[in-house]
ZALODO-869940 format. One record per residue (C-alpha): residue in one letter; x, y, z. Coordinates in steps of 0.02 Angstrom, whole numbers, plus 50000, padded with zeros to 5 digits. Each point is the difference from the previous one (the first is absolute). Example, Ala and Ser with C-alpha at 12.3 -4.5 7.8 and 13.67 -1.06 7.14 Angstrom:
BEGIN
<res A X 50615 Y 49775 Z 50390>
<res S X 50069 Y 50172 Z 49967>
// end
This chain:
BEGIN
<res M X 52300 Y 49632 Z 50270>
<res A X 50190 Y 49971 Z 49997>
<res I X 50101 Y 50038 Z 50159>
<res R X 50181 Y 50057 Z 49992>
<res R X 50132 Y 49880 Z 50065>
<res S X 50066 Y 50135 Z 50118>
<res H X 49829 Y 50013 Z 50080>
<res V X 49990 Y 49813 Z 50026>
<res I X 50175 Y 49998 Z 50075>
<res A X 49955 Y 50140 Z 50120>
<res R X 49845 Y 49906 Z 50052>
<res A X 50105 Y 49843 Z 50022>
<res A X 50122 Y 50088 Z 50113>
<res R X 49858 Y 50050 Z 50115>
<res L X 49950 Y 49818 Z 50014>
<res A X 50174 Y 49956 Z 50069>
<res L X 50044 Y 49819 Z 50034>
<res A X 49827 Y 49932 Z 49954>
<res I X 50042 Y 50027 Z 49818>
<res I X 50164 Y 49907 Z 50007>
<res F X 49911 Y 49838 Z 50039>
<res T X 49858 Y 50022 Z 49876>
<res P X 50006 Y 49859 Z 49867>
<res P X 50027 Y 50053 Z 49819>
<res A X 49844 Y 50037 Z 49900>
<res L X 49953 Y 49860 Z 49883>
<res I X 49906 Y 50104 Z 49873>
<res A X 50038 Y 50178 Z 49950>
<res V X 49871 Y 50103 Z 49909>
<res G X 50049 Y 50157 Z 49904>
<res A X 50123 Y 50131 Z 50064>
<res L X 49936 Y 49991 Z 50178>
<res G X 50014 Y 49811 Z 50002>
<res H X 50181 Y 50004 Z 49943>
<res A X 50046 Y 50132 Z 50128>
<res V X 49918 Y 49908 Z 50144>
<res A X 50069 Y 49831 Z 49946>
<res S X 50178 Y 50068 Z 49999>
<res L X 49980 Y 50045 Z 50183>
<res G X 49907 Y 49843 Z 50047>
<res V X 49847 Y 50102 Z 50046>
<res I X 49821 Y 49964 Z 49947>
<res S X 49890 Y 50153 Z 50002>
<res L X 49860 Y 49973 Z 50126>
<res A X 49896 Y 50136 Z 49920>
<res S X 49998 Y 49910 Z 49832>
<res A X 49935 Y 49841 Z 50085>
<res Q X 49851 Y 50087 Z 50080>
<res P X 49834 Y 50011 Z 49907>
<res A X 49939 Y 50175 Z 49967>
<res A X 49888 Y 50067 Z 50136>
<res L X 49815 Y 50003 Z 49956>
<res T X 49912 Y 50165 Z 49979>
<res K X 49848 Y 50032 Z 50109>
<res K X 49886 Y 49965 Z 49853>
<res Q X 50085 Y 49834 Z 49968>
<res S X 50001 Y 49955 Z 50184>
<res D X 49814 Y 50041 Z 50016>
<res A X 49960 Y 49895 Z 49846>
<res L X 50099 Y 49854 Z 50071>
<res D X 49909 Y 50012 Z 50167>
<res A X 49831 Y 50010 Z 49912>
<res Y X 50041 Y 49847 Z 49897>
<res N X 50058 Y 49897 Z 50149>
<res N X 49843 Y 50049 Z 50094>
<res A X 49892 Y 49950 Z 49851>
<res V X 50084 Y 49829 Z 49990>
<res N X 49978 Y 49972 Z 50186>
<res N X 49818 Y 50053 Z 49992>
<res F X 49965 Y 49882 Z 49856>
<res D X 50081 Y 49858 Z 50095>
<res R X 49898 Y 50044 Z 50155>
<res V X 49833 Y 50006 Z 49907>
<res L X 50037 Y 49833 Z 49917>
<res G X 50040 Y 49924 Z 50170>
<res E X 49841 Y 50067 Z 50079>
<res R X 49889 Y 49931 Z 49863>
<res R X 50088 Y 49832 Z 50001>
<res A X 49979 Y 49988 Z 50189>
<res Q X 49814 Y 50038 Z 49985>
<res I X 49976 Y 49867 Z 49868>
<res D X 50101 Y 49870 Z 50093>
<res A X 49901 Y 50035 Z 50159>
<res G X 49834 Y 49984 Z 49908>
<res Q X 49951 Y 50179 Z 50045>
<res A X 49869 Y 50097 Z 49904>
<res L X 50083 Y 50112 Z 49872>
<res P X 49953 Y 50183 Z 49976>
<res N X 49897 Y 50057 Z 49852>
<res L X 50110 Y 50007 Z 49844>
<res P X 50144 Y 49911 Z 50087>
<res G X 50117 Y 50020 Z 49852>
<res Q X 49992 Y 50189 Z 49993>
<res A X 50124 Y 50033 Z 50138>
<res L X 50122 Y 49876 Z 49922>
<res Y X 49980 Y 50078 Z 49829>
<res L X 50032 Y 50175 Z 50065>
<res A X 50150 Y 49944 Z 50101>
<res R X 50074 Y 49913 Z 49848>
<res N X 49973 Y 50154 Z 49893>
<res S X 50079 Y 50109 Z 50133>
<res M X 50155 Y 49891 Z 50001>
<res I X 50016 Y 50004 Z 49810>
<res G X 49971 Y 50187 Z 49995>
<res A X 50125 Y 50034 Z 50139>
<res R X 50129 Y 49897 Z 49907>
<res K X 49977 Y 50107 Z 49844>
<res D X 50015 Y 50158 Z 50104>
<res L X 50162 Y 49931 Z 50073>
<res T X 50078 Y 49952 Z 49834>
<res D X 49949 Y 50167 Z 49925>
<res V X 50114 Y 50089 Z 50124>
<res L X 50125 Y 49858 Z 50022>
<res P X 50018 Y 49905 Z 49834>
<res S X 50138 Y 49890 Z 50072>
<res K X 49863 Y 49907 Z 50094>
<res I X 49929 Y 49929 Z 49838>
<res G X 50041 Y 49815 Z 50013>
<res R X 49985 Y 49838 Z 49904>
<res P X 49847 Y 49941 Z 49902>
<res N X 49862 Y 49910 Z 50095>
<res K X 49893 Y 49850 Z 49957>
<res F X 49841 Y 50106 Z 49991>
<res K X 50077 Y 50104 Z 49859>
<res I X 49965 Y 50161 Z 50093>
<res P X 50122 Y 50136 Z 49945>
<res P X 50145 Y 49994 Z 50125>
<res A X 49981 Y 50186 Z 50033>
<res Y X 49833 Y 49958 Z 50082>
<res F X 50042 Y 49838 Z 50089>
<res D X 50144 Y 49922 Z 50096>
<res A X 50016 Y 49817 Z 49953>
<res E X 50047 Y 49961 Z 50180>
<res N X 49816 Y 50027 Z 50043>
<res E X 49932 Y 49866 Z 49884>
<res P X 49947 Y 49894 Z 50150>
<res L X 49884 Y 50140 Z 50057>
<res I X 49909 Y 49998 Z 49832>
<res D X 49991 Y 49810 Z 50008>
<res A X 49919 Y 50013 Z 50171>
<res Y X 49881 Y 50133 Z 49932>
<res T X 49947 Y 49885 Z 49858>
<res R X 49970 Y 49854 Z 50118>
<res L X 49890 Y 50105 Z 50114>
<res F X 49894 Y 50060 Z 49854>
<res A X 49978 Y 49820 Z 49943>
<res V X 49922 Y 49962 Z 50169>
<res M X 49895 Y 50158 Z 50011>
<res Q X 49936 Y 49985 Z 49822>
<res A X 49968 Y 49813 Z 49998>
<res P X 49848 Y 49952 Z 49893>
<res P X 49840 Y 49952 Z 50091>
<res A X 49970 Y 49815 Z 50030>
<res N X 49865 Y 49991 Z 49865>
<res A X 50104 Y 50084 Z 49863>
<res Q X 50003 Y 49904 Z 49837>
<res N X 50175 Y 49980 Z 49931>
<res S X 50049 Y 49954 Z 49824>
<res T X 50122 Y 49860 Z 49961>
<res A X 50073 Y 50107 Z 49860>
<res P X 49987 Y 50180 Z 50062>
<res F X 50130 Y 50074 Z 49881>
<res K X 49929 Y 49913 Z 49847>
<res D X 49828 Y 50067 Z 50045>
<res L X 50064 Y 50178 Z 49984>
<res V X 50083 Y 49966 Z 49834>
<res D X 49850 Y 49906 Z 49928>
<res L X 49877 Y 50135 Z 50052>
<res G X 50109 Y 50143 Z 49942>
<res M X 50028 Y 49922 Z 49830>
<res A X 49816 Y 49955 Z 49978>
<res I X 49944 Y 50177 Z 50041>
<res A X 50130 Y 50070 Z 49880>
<res R X 49947 Y 49884 Z 49860>
<res A X 49819 Y 50053 Z 50027>
<res R X 50062 Y 50178 Z 49976>
<res G X 50072 Y 49951 Z 49831>
<res L X 50185 Y 49982 Z 50044>
<res D X 50114 Y 49880 Z 49908>
<res T X 50098 Y 49864 Z 50090>
<res P X 50158 Y 50100 Z 50043>
<res N X 49899 Y 50143 Z 50073>
<res A X 49882 Y 49880 Z 50088>
<res E X 50153 Y 49920 Z 50079>
<res A X 50054 Y 50173 Z 50058>
<res A X 49829 Y 50019 Z 50082>
<res G X 50022 Y 49833 Z 50088>
<res R X 50173 Y 50049 Z 50060>
<res I X 49937 Y 50168 Z 50062>
<res S X 49854 Y 49916 Z 50090>
<res L X 50119 Y 49884 Z 50091>
<res G X 50108 Y 50149 Z 50048>
<res L X 49850 Y 50088 Z 50076>
<res F X 49966 Y 49848 Z 50109>
<res F X 50178 Y 50007 Z 50068>
<res A X 49988 Y 50187 Z 50025>
<res E X 49840 Y 49987 Z 50100>
<res T X 50031 Y 49844 Z 50104>
<res N X 50182 Y 49949 Z 49971>
<res G X 49930 Y 49848 Z 49909>
<res N X 49893 Y 49939 Z 50146>
<res Q X 49821 Y 49941 Z 49976>
<res N X 49846 Y 50063 Z 50090>
<res I X 50091 Y 50101 Z 50132>
<res G X 49925 Y 50129 Z 50116>
<res N X 50078 Y 50171 Z 50025>
<res A X 50084 Y 50051 Z 50162>
<res R X 49994 Y 50183 Z 49949>
<res S X 49821 Y 50012 Z 49935>
<res N X 49827 Y 49938 Z 50048>
<res T X 49939 Y 50026 Z 49822>
<res Y X 50119 Y 49915 Z 49879>
<res K X 50008 Y 49811 Z 50003>
<res G X 50038 Y 49846 Z 49897>
<res S X 50115 Y 49952 Z 49859>
<res F X 49984 Y 50169 Z 49913>
<res Q X 49974 Y 50109 Z 50154>
<res T X 49836 Y 50074 Z 49943>
<res G X 49858 Y 50081 Z 50096>
<res P X 49820 Y 49937 Z 49992>
<res S X 49945 Y 50131 Z 49872>
<res E X 50150 Y 49965 Z 49888>
<res D X 49965 Y 49815 Z 50005>
<res E X 49817 Y 50027 Z 49957>
<res N X 50046 Y 50114 Z 49855>
<res G X 50121 Y 49870 Z 49934>
<res R X 49869 Y 49863 Z 50008>
<res K X 49880 Y 50103 Z 49894>
<res K X 50133 Y 50036 Z 49870>
<res W X 50048 Y 49816 Z 49995>
<res A X 49820 Y 49950 Z 49966>
<res A X 50002 Y 50116 Z 49848>
<res I X 50161 Y 49931 Z 49926>
<res K X 49972 Y 49817 Z 50043>
<res P X 49904 Y 49956 Z 49840>
<res L X 50142 Y 50069 Z 49893>
<res I X 50126 Y 49889 Z 50091>
<res A X 49886 Y 49848 Z 49989>
<res A X 50009 Y 50011 Z 49810>
<res F X 50188 Y 49965 Z 49995>
<res D X 50041 Y 49922 Z 50170>
<res P X 49858 Y 49890 Z 50063>
<res A X 50119 Y 49909 Z 50119>
<res L X 50036 Y 50161 Z 50094>
<res I X 49815 Y 50037 Z 50014>
<res A X 49970 Y 49825 Z 50065>
<res R X 50128 Y 50033 Z 50137>
<res D X 49915 Y 50165 Z 50037>
<res D X 49831 Y 49915 Z 50019>
<res E X 50080 Y 49871 Z 50115>
<res Q X 50074 Y 50135 Z 50111>
<res E X 49838 Y 50099 Z 50004>
<res A X 49910 Y 49845 Z 50062>
<res R X 50138 Y 49968 Z 50126>
<res V X 49998 Y 50175 Z 50074>
<res G X 49812 Y 49999 Z 50033>
<res R X 49960 Y 50135 Z 50126>
<res L X 50179 Y 50024 Z 50057>
<res D X 50078 Y 50170 Z 49972>
<res H X 50066 Y 49988 Z 49821>
<res R X 50163 Y 50080 Z 50057>
<res Y X 50043 Y 49842 Z 50097>
<res N X 49991 Y 49887 Z 49849>
<res H X 50163 Y 50026 Z 49908>
<res W X 49928 Y 49981 Z 49825>
<res T X 49853 Y 50118 Z 50022>
<res A X 50105 Y 50125 Z 50099>
<res V X 50131 Y 50024 Z 49865>
<res R X 49871 Y 49991 Z 49861>
<res D X 49894 Y 50138 Z 50076>
<res G X 50152 Y 50103 Z 50048>
<res L X 50067 Y 49997 Z 49822>
<res M X 49831 Y 50043 Z 49926>
<res N X 49970 Y 50143 Z 50124>
<res A X 50152 Y 50107 Z 49965>
<res H X 50114 Y 49931 Z 49866>
<res A X 49907 Y 49909 Z 49862>
<res E X 49943 Y 50161 Z 49917>
<res L X 50182 Y 50045 Z 49966>
<res F X 50050 Y 49831 Z 49931>
<res Q X 49950 Y 50057 Z 49827>
<res Q X 50138 Y 50132 Z 50012>
<res I X 50136 Y 49876 Z 50047>
<res P X 50083 Y 50010 Z 49827>
<res E X 50024 Y 50187 Z 50026>
<res I X 50055 Y 49978 Z 50180>
<res V X 50126 Y 49864 Z 49954>
<res K X 50072 Y 50110 Z 49863>
<res T X 50025 Y 50144 Z 50122>
<res L X 50056 Y 49887 Z 50143>
<res P X 50097 Y 49853 Z 49926>
<res D X 50061 Y 49945 Z 50172>
<res P X 49875 Y 49872 Z 50069>
<res I X 50027 Y 50065 Z 50177>
<res D X 49957 Y 50177 Z 49945>
<res Q X 49842 Y 49930 Z 49922>
<res M X 49953 Y 49919 Z 50166>
<res K X 50037 Y 50162 Z 50092>
<res F X 49888 Y 50097 Z 49882>
<res F X 49853 Y 49884 Z 50032>
<res E X 50034 Y 50004 Z 50187>
<res L X 49982 Y 50189 Z 49988>
<res I X 49826 Y 49968 Z 49929>
<res Q X 49967 Y 49920 Z 50169>
<res I X 50077 Y 50144 Z 50099>
<res V X 49962 Y 50159 Z 49903>
<res P X 49884 Y 49950 Z 49858>
<res A X 49944 Y 50171 Z 49936>
<res P X 50171 Y 50081 Z 49972>
<res T X 50068 Y 49836 Z 49930>
<res R X 49864 Y 49995 Z 49869>
<res S X 50029 Y 50184 Z 49964>
<res A X 50186 Y 49967 Z 49976>
<res L X 49961 Y 49863 Z 49874>
<res R X 49880 Y 50112 Z 49904>
<res S X 50124 Y 50145 Z 49997>
<res G X 50112 Y 49925 Z 49866>
<res D X 50151 Y 50029 Z 50114>
<res L X 49980 Y 49866 Z 50132>
<res L X 50174 Y 50011 Z 50075>
<res G X 50007 Y 50190 Z 49996>
<res Y X 49826 Y 50026 Z 50072>
<res R X 50015 Y 50089 Z 50167>
<res V X 49890 Y 49990 Z 50154>
<res S X 50000 Y 50133 Z 50135>
<res D X 49833 Y 49979 Z 50088>
<res P X 50036 Y 49984 Z 50187>
<res T X 49870 Y 49862 Z 50019>
<res V X 50080 Y 49897 Z 49863>
<res M X 50172 Y 50023 Z 50079>
<res K X 49925 Y 49946 Z 50166>
<res Y X 49929 Y 49841 Z 49923>
<res L X 50168 Y 49961 Z 49923>
<res R X 50088 Y 50021 Z 50167>
<res N X 49871 Y 49891 Z 50086>
<res N X 50051 Y 49864 Z 49877>
<res S X 50188 Y 50015 Z 50026>
<res V X 50038 Y 50122 Z 49859>
<res F X 50098 Y 50156 Z 50050>
<res A X 49968 Y 49944 Z 50179>
<res F X 50175 Y 49983 Z 50072>
<res G X 50108 Y 50143 Z 50062>
<res Q X 49982 Y 50187 Z 50006>
<res A X 50055 Y 50030 Z 49820>
<res D X 49874 Y 49876 Z 49929>
<res R X 49857 Y 50060 Z 50108>
<res A X 50034 Y 50182 Z 49958>
<res R X 49961 Y 49970 Z 49816>
<res T X 49846 Y 50093 Z 49942>
<res S X 49993 Y 49926 Z 49824>
<res A X 50070 Y 49861 Z 49894>
<res S X 49997 Y 49936 Z 49821>
<res F X 49941 Y 49824 Z 49967>
<res R X 50178 Y 49949 Z 49958>
<res E X 50053 Y 50061 Z 50172>
<res I X 49852 Y 49911 Z 50080>
<res L X 50041 Y 49835 Z 49915>
<res D X 50182 Y 50014 Z 50054>
<res A X 49946 Y 50038 Z 50179>
<res M X 49897 Y 49839 Z 50009>
<res W X 50157 Y 49900 Z 50043>
<res L X 49915 Y 49914 Z 50147>
<res F X 49897 Y 49904 Z 49871>
<res N X 50150 Y 49940 Z 49899>
<res D X 50031 Y 49839 Z 50095>
<res K X 49816 Y 49952 Z 49992>
<res F X 49989 Y 50030 Z 49814>
<res E X 50160 Y 49904 Z 49966>
<res R X 49926 Y 49850 Z 50092>
<res A X 49841 Y 50019 Z 49897>
<res L X 50104 Y 49997 Z 49841>
<res A X 50086 Y 49841 Z 50057>
<res E X 49833 Y 49916 Z 50032>
<res F X 49930 Y 50059 Z 49834>
<res D X 50149 Y 49924 Z 49908>
<res K X 49958 Y 49832 Z 50078>
<res I X 49821 Y 50012 Z 49937>
<res R X 50037 Y 50076 Z 49829>
<res P X 50183 Y 49960 Z 49960>
<res R X 50076 Y 50125 Z 49882>
<res K X 50054 Y 49933 Z 49832>
<res V X 50187 Y 50001 Z 49967>
<res H X 50040 Y 50058 Z 49824>
// end
């Protein structure tokens, strides 16, 4: 708002000699700037940030408390590990909840104070949800989970874990009748699922579950179901890829009586067969609807999280417009970091699949790394 020169002069007179010795303003902005500069006065009011409303102040306090709590929980768990103390059951759960609380509180803050949205971060989390200054906290979080989820001593690693996913995914797809380009899409999607479930780590445990283990984070019943389905499809694959079947026989002999989820090959093989292989035949349709490879990976990850509504969406003929509103489905999505952060996200009672895919931004970095690894295994042709 412009201020009349006479008003500024009157105010200057009340300041007496202090004004006489005020240095000239270097920058004048608008009518007020020119008036103040002519008197050598810089408006103190214009230099002060606007006072926060109570809602903004409360959101800022809540966010600062969430950051401090996350830092505290990380420190407590690190101290326990360094001291060799026994960890509580599900030792990662408190860390996970504290991390989510920090991200959610950040979104609540930027919703009422958009000026707090800062620079991009290396985790590719939308800046409205995460302050890049706190990257070290997420790094510490990742290191702790690596310790808490370390594979058992007898776990059987693969020397080519990423290639295993691609080879198995493509072989299953070919057995379903897919051509090479669509079989490659199946291999790429399979590798993405591995990164989504374990961040690309073999044979890990799970610091937030006593049920899901291994390279594909499956439960015992899921693994058993996958083994049965693999036995049924194995003869079809043997007809066109005997080398892959020879590797499979080698790994079956190697695993012996060990839990199949702790042999990388059998874990990912059974995981793919349990939940995803049945949809591989529909990959041409899925790729047509979702041309972005990362969206394709997200769709198949939803088969892992909410299988029934995801299959229903595909059958509907309007995959992206298909809407879910079941409270249990929304709960499962939130438990897997979709619509989980901040009051506005958590208040949602329904969402279309396009909205769900867009909300799966926490998976973006993992899927981009999967794409990079896939390109090393199956380099794209340059035309």
